C-alpha positions as CSV (number, residue, x, y, z in Angstrom):
1,X,-5.2,-4.5,6.5
2,X,-4.8,-0.8,7.0
3,X,-4.1,-1.2,10.6
4,X,-0.8,0.6,11.7
5,X,0.5,-2.6,13.3
6,X,0.0,-4.6,10.1
7,X,1.6,-1.7,8.1
8,X,4.6,-1.8,10.3
9,X,5.0,-5.5,9.7
10,X,4.8,-4.9,5.9
11,X,7.3,-2.0,6.2
12,X,9.7,-4.2,8.2
13,X,9.4,-7.1,5.6
14,X,10.1,-4.7,2.7
15,X,13.1,-3.2,4.5
16,X,14.5,-6.6,5.3
17,X,14.0,-7.9,1.8
18,X,15.2,-4.9,0.0
19,X,17.4,-5.9,-2.9
20,X,17.2,-9.6,-2.0
21,X,13.7,-10.9,-2.2
22,X,10.7,-9.3,-3.9
23,X,7.8,-8.6,-1.6
24,X,4.3,-9.1,-2.9
25,X,0.7,-8.7,-1.7
26,X,-2.1,-10.7,-3.2
27,X,-5.8,-10.9,-3.2
28,X,-8.3,-8.2,-2.2
29,X,-5.7,-6.2,-0.3
30,X,-3.6,-5.8,-3.4
31,X,-6.7,-4.6,-5.3
32,X,-8.0,-2.3,-2.6
33,X,-7.8,1.3,-4.0
34,X,-7.2,2.7,-0.5
35,X,-4.5,0.2,0.4
36,X,-2.6,0.4,-2.9
37,X,-0.8,3.7,-2.5
38,X,0.2,2.8,1.1
39,X,1.5,-0.6,0.0
40,X,3.6,1.0,-2.8
41,X,4.8,3.6,-0.3
42,X,5.9,0.9,2.1
43,X,8.0,-0.8,-0.7
44,X,5.7,-3.5,-2.1
45,X,6.4,-3.9,-5.8
46,X,4.6,-7.1,-6.7
47,X,0.8,-7.3,-6.7
48,X,-1.3,-10.4,-7.5
49,X,-4.9,-9.6,-8.1
50,X,-7.9,-11.4,-9.7
51,X,-7.9,-11.0,-13.5
52,X,-11.0,-8.7,-13.4
53,X,-9.1,-6.3,-11.1
54,X,-6.0,-6.0,-13.2
55,X,-7.2,-3.0,-15.4
56,X,-8.3,-1.0,-12.4
57,X,-5.1,-1.7,-10.4
58,X,-2.9,-0.9,-13.4
59,X,-4.8,2.4,-14.1
60,X,-4.5,3.4,-10.5
61,X,-0.8,2.6,-10.3
62,X,-0.1,4.8,-13.3
63,X,-1.7,7.8,-11.6
64,X,0.4,7.5,-8.4
65,X,3.6,9.3,-7.6
66,X,6.0,7.1,-5.6
67,X,7.3,9.9,-3.4
68,X,3.7,10.9,-2.5
69,X,3.0,7.2,-1.7
70,X,6.0,7.1,0.6
71,X,4.8,10.2,2.4
72,X,1.3,8.8,2.7
73,X,2.7,5.5,4.1
74,X,4.8,7.4,6.7
75,X,1.6,9.2,7.8
76,X,-0.3,6.0,7.9
77,X,2.4,4.3,10.1
78,X,2.0,7.2,12.6
79,X,-1.8,6.9,12.8
80,X,-3.3,5.5,15.9
81,X,-5.7,3.0,14.4
82,X,-7.1,1.5,11.2
83,X,-10.0,4.0,11.2
84,X,-7.5,6.9,11.2
85,X,-5.5,5.3,8.4
86,X,-8.6,4.8,6.3
87,X,-9.6,8.4,6.9
88,X,-6.2,9.6,6.0
89,X,-6.0,7.6,2.8
90,X,-9.5,8.4,1.8
91,X,-8.7,12.1,2.0
92,X,-5.5,11.7,0.1
93,X,-6.7,9.4,-2.7
94,X,-9.1,11.2,-4.9
């Protein structure tokens, strides 16, 4: 999921839907602690996760700064591959 090509598709979807249609991500991607700040930075505002993951996701969202998520998403979009994105996000999310 953290492949720059996939992230560009999510970014384009969020940009095209802005103000008209809510964009959501569901499943394991929405609950992935590494993916979450990038998804928020790209404009995703609706997350659907398994009930057991709700407390963890809510807690993480409360710790994130949206401007920092946007900056992280921009850097992730510029990365060369998914390994680089994971490394970037791992170093940013602590």
